[in-house]
N, C-alpha and C positions, 0 to 999 in steps of 0.2 A: 549486222552484228559480227564481230570477229570470231573466228573459230577458237574455242577454248584451248585446243592443242597448240595452235600458232601463238596464242597469247602466252602460254606456259613456256614454249621454246624461246620466245623473245625475252621473257623475264630471265631465263637461265643465261642467255647470251649477254644481257646487260650485267648480270652478276659477274660473269667471267671477265667481261671487259673491265669492270671495276677492279677485280683481282689483278688483272694484267697491269692496269694503270698503277696500282699500289706497288707491285713488284718493280715496275720501271722506276718509280720514284725512289724506292728503297735502294736500287742499284745506283741511281744518280747520286743519292746522298752518300753512299759508300765511296764512290769515286771522289766526291768532294772532300770527304774526310781524309782519304788517302793523300790527295793532292795538298790538303791543308796540314799535313804532318800528324795525322792521327797516330796514337800509340797502338801498340799491339793489342792491348786490352780493349781499346775502343773498337778496333777492327774485329776482335773476337766477339764482342757484344753484337755488333751489326751482323756478323756472319751467323751467329746463333739465331738472330731474328729472321734473317734471310732464309735459313734452313727451315724454321718453323713455318714461315709463309709459303715456302715451296711445298712443304708437306700438306698444308691446308689446301693449296691450289690443286695439287695432284689428287687429293681426296675428293675435292669438289668436282673436278673433271671426271673422275672415275664414277662418282655417284650420279652425275647428271648428263653424261654423254653416252648414248647407247653404243654398244660395240658395233663395229662395221660388219655387215652381213657376210 
């Protein structure tokens, strides 16, 4: 039987990997929009979403990654 702490840590890692994948996709979409002639308003909307996601990711990391000793 797996150690509950290891299971918990692996769950957090999986959540973080999903967050990282989502941010990577968002950045790729932003690049595509810029290359496709996105308007300033389009880029502002994507930038706002990117900033929200970054804040969520930062909060998730702070809440789930213990400080280094």
